[in-house]
Steps between C-alpha positions, in 0.01 A plus 500: 500500500775752420281784625436330837863398545630843404275672753571266790872452435546870434341588833702244695828602336483868597793580732287664769267199515792255509673689780182526708448124465860441612448726800176326599668163463775623731247602764325164476831321545569712808170388650588140410825531696726512193643821637822526301343433159196710581712796612714473188202498264327787679818707493558431130145602422521825697841600364413430136167681530685805631773481236259464209259757640744778581756446222475601131464131403159556340631787289802301384280205401241713322730736309610251227133423434395865483798608292453225241266705280531879458207738499307490174610747231194696388686645199457170316141588424152397605435131573215306345407353835581483869477204738473589870558214742294471815639470848408836649129452570360306796197323346346363822545828685362691203187285498458525876540880514320576176788710367817409311774436760847560360834406656734767634715511186228536233766552233336274241159660543645852473690399186184355347314827543796706377555287189128490420503879480840528332414252224124529435514263202683218676317187607532419871473161668486471879600147594408399853298210634497372857830361635347357817526128570130505588304480172191699417615843612463817293762597242713811524387611157139507620577820694690691232188646341418727792855637493462586134177683578675701773769613258266571212618214277245303302474138609465393139864589442628226729468123467483324836667160536362329811630140486874531568637400841873540439745661259510210255121514467516880465711448189294216356158660540618850402640362175165341422319829555752724325522309175806713426592542135857487365673834537273626777665632816350409836607625842506285813436687826603338826724568799871538421589211732250274327590605144770237422268209582207665323698567182628144503145363521376718216794397282432135575135554405607653168367845580774761440463797734707800608573550868331791677623452859344691788507498881876506553605451863878536471746760377713408198806480724590540866375302796196625688450378856131444590346717769305222670545129563171420327595709197836328467356150535226585251758615246698178542186287469387681183838462331546135600146426382589636158830313473325177601232573241761545228663169589171310522363640176826426316518145639142427388536661155270794569754769416739547210814527719601493864563876504345662192639833391453762228541399136701759306 
């Protein structure tokens, strides 16, 4: 039930979706002769879409998330294992086209290949099922093997976790596969914006990991104004989605804290 609610509520709560619905409602009210209310709603929708799209709002919302965990310090030595979270492979598109289709960022996949070569003795778990509301689709992890072949990495080095549909399940199922021993160091690879929620889920699951953030989208400081309306709205949607996720996971006991941070 949580999975279904999180997907539907998360989609409906995105600012761009909310503002479009308000604008459409305004147009319908205009047609129904509620001119004043309809004009007001349509104007609010248009103005807020422009403000959010052309302002640095997305950057300002995302920066606290991305700055929460610093880049991993490689001087601490080789890890025993590495968990790479899915979210950058389109499973349905990959099946349809017969080739692994990766999102534009690809930071997690690049990090997986880099770390596999950098630490040849480390165990690697790729955790990614199918996050679609329609059951029965292929899992992200099903298409990782061909990537490993392309980069000359033996498939036997990586354990594929195909059941998880969200971050809480990533943590639960990865822990079961890792069977981490006391004193072992494991890395967690995911996008910098997603790292606080991911770390919180792994801590709640009792699987201690070290953050290896990738795919930063903001500078450490200084506002950056988006170049396009779509880019600005997308940045706002992504950041709001993550803040809503943190709140929902904390409220339902799926993360160790509302805003997890590094442990010194």
